[in-house]
C-alpha positions in Angstrom: 97.8 96.9 136.4 95.1 99.7 136.2 98.0 102.4 136.1 99.6 100.7 133.0 96.1 100.4 131.3 95.5 104.3 132.2 98.7 105.2 131.0 98.3 103.4 127.5 94.9 105.0 127.2 96.4 108.4 127.8 99.1 107.5 125.4 96.8 106.4 122.6 94.5 109.5 123.3 97.4 111.8 123.1 98.6 110.2 119.8 95.0 110.6 118.4 94.9 114.0 119.4 98.4 115.0 117.8 97.5 113.2 114.7 94.3 114.8 114.4 95.9 118.1 115.1 98.5 117.7 112.3 95.8 116.8 109.9 93.6 119.8 110.9 96.5 122.2 110.8 97.3 120.6 107.3 94.0 121.1 106.0 93.5 124.6 107.5 96.7 125.7 105.7 95.6 123.9 102.4 92.3 125.6 102.5 93.7 128.9 103.2 96.4 128.6 100.5 95.8 125.8 98.2 98.5 126.9 95.7 101.1 126.5 98.3 100.8 122.6 97.7 101.3 122.9 93.9 104.6 121.2 92.8 105.9 124.5 91.6 105.5 126.1 95.0 106.9 123.2 96.8 109.9 123.1 94.7 110.4 126.8 95.4 110.2 126.5 99.2 112.9 123.6 98.9 115.0 125.9 96.6 114.7 128.7 99.2 116.1 126.2 101.7 119.0 125.1 99.5 121.5 124.9 102.4 120.1 121.7 103.5 117.8 120.9 100.3 118.1 117.1 100.4 117.5 116.9 104.3 114.5 119.0 103.8 113.3 117.0 100.9 113.9 113.9 102.6 112.0 115.2 105.9 109.2 116.7 104.0 108.8 113.2 102.1 108.8 111.3 105.3 106.4 113.7 107.5 104.1 114.0 104.5 102.3 110.9 105.3 101.2 112.0 108.7 99.2 114.8 107.0 97.4 112.4 104.5 98.8 114.5 101.7 99.6 112.8 98.7 103.2 112.0 97.5 102.7 113.0 93.9 103.3 116.8 94.4 106.6 116.2 96.1 107.9 113.8 93.6 107.2 116.3 90.8 108.5 119.1 92.8 111.7 117.0 93.2 111.7 116.5 89.3 111.4 120.2 88.9 114.0 121.0 91.6 116.6 118.6 90.6 116.1 118.0 86.8 119.6 116.7 86.2 119.4 114.3 89.0 116.5 111.9 88.4 118.0 108.7 90.1 118.5 110.9 93.3 115.0 112.2 93.2 113.5 108.8 92.5 115.7 107.4 95.4 114.7 110.0 98.0 111.0 109.8 96.9 111.0 106.1 97.7 112.9 106.3 100.9 110.4 109.0 102.0 107.4 106.8 100.9 108.8 103.8 102.5 109.3 105.5 105.8 106.2 107.3 105.7 104.4 104.3 104.8 105.9 102.4 107.5 105.1 104.9 110.3 101.4 104.8 108.9 101.1 101.2 109.0 102.4 100.8 112.7 100.6 104.2 113.6 97.4 102.6 112.8 97.6 100.3 115.6 99.0 102.8 118.1 95.8 105.0 117.4 93.7 102.2 117.9 92.1 102.1 114.5 92.4 98.3 114.5 90.1 97.9 117.7 87.8 100.8 116.3 87.3 99.0 113.0 87.2 95.5 114.3 84.1 96.4 116.6 82.3 98.5 114.2 83.1 96.7 111.0 84.1 93.4 111.5 83.0 91.8 108.1 84.9 94.6 106.4 88.1 94.1 108.3 87.6 90.2 107.8 87.1 90.8 104.0 90.1 93.1 103.6 92.3 90.9 105.7 91.4 87.8 103.6 91.9 89.6 100.3 95.3 90.9 101.6 96.5 87.6 102.9 95.6 85.4 99.5 98.4 85.1 97.0 97.0 88.0 95.1 97.2 90.0 98.3 100.7 91.6 97.3 99.2 92.5 93.9 96.2 94.1 95.4 98.3 96.3 97.8 101.0 97.1 95.0 98.0 98.1 92.6 96.3 100.3 95.1 99.8 102.1 95.7 100.5 102.4 91.8 96.9 103.7 91.1 97.3 107.4 91.1 93.8 108.3 92.2 93.8 105.8 95.2 95.5 107.2 98.3 98.4 105.0 99.2 98.2 106.2 102.9 94.7 104.6 103.0 96.1 101.2 102.1 98.9 101.6 104.8 96.4 102.1 107.3 94.2 99.2 106.2 97.3 97.0 106.2 98.1 98.0 109.7 94.5 97.5 110.8 94.3 93.9 109.4 97.8 93.2 110.6 98.9 92.2 106.9 102.5 90.9 107.4 104.9 93.9 107.4 107.3 92.5 104.9 104.5 91.7 102.4 103.1 95.2 103.0 106.3 96.9 102.4 107.4 95.0 99.5 104.1 95.5 97.7 104.0 99.4 98.6 107.6 99.7 97.3 106.8 97.9 94.1 103.6 99.8 93.4 105.1 103.2 94.3 108.4 102.4 92.4 106.6 102.2 89.2 104.6 105.1 89.8 107.4 107.3 90.8 109.7 106.1 88.0 107.1 107.3 85.6 106.6 110.8 87.3 110.4 111.4 87.4 111.4 110.2 84.0 108.3 111.5 82.3 108.7 114.7 84.2 112.3 115.0 83.1 111.3 114.4 79.6 108.8 117.1 79.7 111.0 119.6 81.4 114.0 118.9 79.0 
């Protein structure tokens, strides 16, 4: 049994190292070249890789969550890149957000954030868990996902840490993000027209 425990500690440490390395690399790249993360430059990058543009757009949308970068520039980039296809941009953006949020939700436990916060901040974890499990919990998560200045990835980690029922979490994220993405896509199209 000690071997299995030792292996799980190694896997958890490896996942934490990989996650930290991805964030550090993204942060260094961002600090060295912040203009690269503008919606226009993301759209230009995707356009330069036009052969598999939808695949690239979906992959970037999904993997974005591991770097803790916001989805907003990608949604706006999609709107710029595909101005005549708002439904496709909206759909791809939501698929990317859904898959990315799901990875973050489950990744929080795999990285041991649940144990870490339960040991160090048990009152905060209990309070957030209680708030998320009330009848208003779905509205709380959806509002967090909708509010543009609050990072949606943070609520994904918190929901994973407090073990909010996955279907409730997923439904709330989709609701909040669908409204926000719709505003970005169709308002962006109106501005570009």
